[in-house]
Phi, psi and omega in degrees: 000132185288343177264122181250133179261119181256034182298318180297325179294313180293323178296319179294319179298326181267001182053048182243134179277164177297323178298314181295316179297319179302316179293318182290324185269334181083029176247155178288157176300322181298314181293320177294323179296318177299317178293315183298322182277358178080014181270354180288143178267341182202164174216136177286147177299325180295324177291315179299320178297315180296320179294316179297322178295315181294324182264358181052059182216180178256157178306325179292343175284337183259319183251134182226140176260122176233109181297146175297152178300328181292334183279350184272000000 
């Protein structure tokens, strides 16, 4: 999939656990885990905004576009 979720990288940079992020953002651990592992099919802008606020980052720090090798 060409969209890569770097949530775990930003959490590590901020030294924040999944539990702490879950509490700050108001999402369940299960939903954050799905997002963190890249298994999510979509994300609401309000969720992305809350995550960026909690991690003090930009959406581009969390989401990255990497084209498939076949697309090149």
